[in-house]
N, C-alpha and C positions, 0 to 999 in steps of 0.2 A: 456476589456483589457486582462484578463486571457484567454478568449476564443480565441483571436487573437494570443496570444503567443502559446497556445496549438496547434492551427492550423498551425502556422509556424513550430513548432517542428515536427509535423506529416509530413508536406510537405518536410522537410529536411531528413526524415528517409529513409533508404534503402528500407524498405517494401513498402512505398508509391511510391517511384520512380519505383520499380520493377512492382508494380501493374499498374501504369500509362503506363509503357512501354508495358506490356502485352495487355492492352486495346487498345493502339494505333496500335499495331501489328495486333490484331484481327480485328479492324476496317479496316485496310489496306488490310488484307487478304480477307475479305468478299466483300470489294469494288472492288478489282481486280477480284475476282471470278465472281461477278455480271457483270462486264464490259466484261469479256471474254465470258460469256454466251450470252450477248446482241449482241456483235460483231459477234459471231458465227451464230446466227439466221439471222442477217442482211446480212452477207456474203452469206449464203446459199440462201436466198431469192433473192439477187441481181444476183447471178450466174444463177439461174433458169430464172429470168426475162431477163437477157442479152441473154441467149441461145434461149429463146422463141422469143424475138424480134430481134434476130440476131444483137445485138449491142455490142457484146463482143469486147474489145480492143485486137485484136489478136497480135498486135505488142508488147504491154506490156507483154502479156501472154508468147509469144515466148522468149522474152528477159529474163523473170524470169525463164522460163524452162531451158534456157541455163545456167543461173547463178546457179540455184538450182542443176542441175545435172553435167554439165561439169566442172564448176569452183570448185566444192566440191569433185569431184571424186578422185583426188590424195590423199587427206587426209583421205577420206573414205576407199580407198583400203589399205592405210598404216595401219590404225587402225584395220580393219577386218583381214588383212593378218597377222599382228603380233600377234593378239589374237589367231587366229587359229593355228599358229605355236607354240605358248606357250602351248596351251592345248594339241595339238598333241604330242609334245615332252614329256609331262608328262604322258599322258594316254597310248600312244602306247607301251612303254617298259613294263609297268605293265600288259597290256593285253596280250602281247606276253609271259611274264613269266607264266601267267595263262592258256596259250593255246588258247587265244582268238584272234589270229592274223587275222582271217577271219572276225572279227567283228569291227575292227578299223574303216574302212570306213563307216560302218553302223552307228556307234556311232557319228562320226563327221558329217555325213549327217543329222541325227536327230537334233543334237545340232545346226548346222548351219541353217537348214531350219526352225526350230521351233522358235529359240530364237536369237542366236548370230548374224546372218546376219542382221536382222531387228533392233535389239536393238543397236548394235555397229554402224550401219550406221546412226541410229537416233541420237546417241550421237555426231557423227562426224558432222552431219548436224547442230545440235544445236550450237556446238562450232564455226562453221564457218559462216553459213548462218543465223541462228536464231539471233545470236548476231549482225550481220550486219544489218538485218532488223530492229531490235529494235533501234540500234544507229542511223540509217538513219532517221527513222520516228521521233524519239525523237529530233534529231537536227532540223528537219523541224518544229516540234511543238514549241520548245523554240525560234526559230528564226522567228516565225509567218508565215512560209510558208504555213502551213495548213490553217490558217485564210485567207491567200491570195487565196487559192483554193476555199474557201467558197464564198469569194467576187466575184470571177469569175464564180460563180454558178456551180462549179464542186464538185460533191459529193466525199469527201475525202475517205470514206469507199470504194466506187466503184473504185476509182482511185488507191488507195494505197493497200487496203486489197485484193480485188477480184483477181487481176492477180497473186499475191503471193500465196494466198491460193489454187487457181486452179492449179498453177504450182507445188506446194508441193504435192497435191493430185495425180496428174498425174505422176510426175517424180520420186517420192520416190520409188514406186515399181520397176522402171527401175534400180535405184541405187542399190536396194537390190539384184536384180538378178545378176548384174555385180559383186557386192561385195561378194556375197555368192559363186559364181562360182570361183572367185579369191581366196577366203578363203579356199575352199575345195581343190583347186590346191596346195596352200601353205601347207595345212595340210598333203596332200599326200607326198610331198617332205620331210617334217619334220618327218613323220612316217618312211619313207624309210631310212633317215639318222640316226635317233635316235634308231630305233628298227629293221631295215632291213625288213620292211613290203614290200612285193613285190607289184609292180604296178598292176598286175593282181588281186591279192587278194583285194587290196584297192578299185579298180574300181568296181569289181563284188559285193563286200560288200556294196559299196556306193549305187549302183542301188537297192540293196535289202532293204536298209534302207530309201530310198526316196519314199514318197507317194504323190499322187496328193492332198490329203487333207492338208498335211503339207505345201506344196508349195502354194496352193491357200489361206490358212489362213494367211500365212506369207505375201503374196502380199496384201491381203485385209487390214490387220492391218498396214502394212507399208504405205498404202495410207492414212489411218487415222493419222498415225504418221506425215506425211508430212503436211497435212492440219492443224493439231493441232499446230505444230511448227510454221508455218507461221502466223496463227491467234493469237496465244499467244504472239509471238514476236512483231507483229504489234500493238497489243493492249497495251502491256507494253510501247512501244515507244510512242503510241498515248496519254498515260496518263502522259507523262513526263512534268515536270515544274521545274523552278529554275536554268536555265542555264546549264553550263557544268556538274555540280554536279548532276543535275537531269538526264542528259543523261547517266551518269555512273550508277546511281541507277536503272534506267529503264532497261538498258542492263543487269545488274546483275539479276534483277527480272525476266526478260524474260528467261534467261538461267535456273534459278532455277525452275520456273514454267513449262518450257518445259520438263525438266528432270522428274519432278513429274508427269506431264500429260502422258508422254510415259510409265512410270511404271504402272500407273493406267489403261491406255488403254490395255497394255499388259496383266495385270491381268484379265481384263474383257474378253478378247479374250481367254485366257487360261482356264478360268472358263467355258465359253460357249462351246468351241470346244473340250477340252481335259480333263475336270473334270469328 
């Protein structure tokens, strides 16, 4: 009796509840991480097999490419353009004061090519496409549409994951090229309006600051960004359960995990190529 009372008191304590919460969160973290790893291997294997056997569903792939790039382009350009304007408005006047007018374009080129173009485009894609992928597949999961695919002998990983991951890998570099070009254009206008940096100085400095290595690394890591966003979002949606609440939880999880994955991938590329 005393043991039962003591156990009940412990279970009602804040320390016990906090420890229980931390354990459940840790279990959920490792479960999600393992599922993402498994789905990544499965997707890579299925893509190679489909290409070798020429069984790729090109209609689904093209539809997802259009959705990944065209539908998300306005919000991506808006975010990248506004960020470049804000940075240029703050940096250009200070550099002009220090006699560095000829280096404004070089600085913006390095910032945009190495980091901001890919990172901000990735954030925009996560907010619009990644969340949509997660909510769609989560809705299919809780309404048993995924089970229906299995009954029809359709591999849900091949049908749902592969076109989205392939589209993300292929189209994300295209988005980054367009967004970075637009961002550099906006930065040049902002530098001219805020610090009267001439167009000739900005363009000549920009060409001096852009290197093939910076551009190629940005395109390569953006391809990994796109694939990671698609696979993580689809996986979080695939793990959904519990009706509408489960759809909301899986969508939130997909956004958070995608943000973290982009930061980790970016750190890996920066360490390998620029450290």
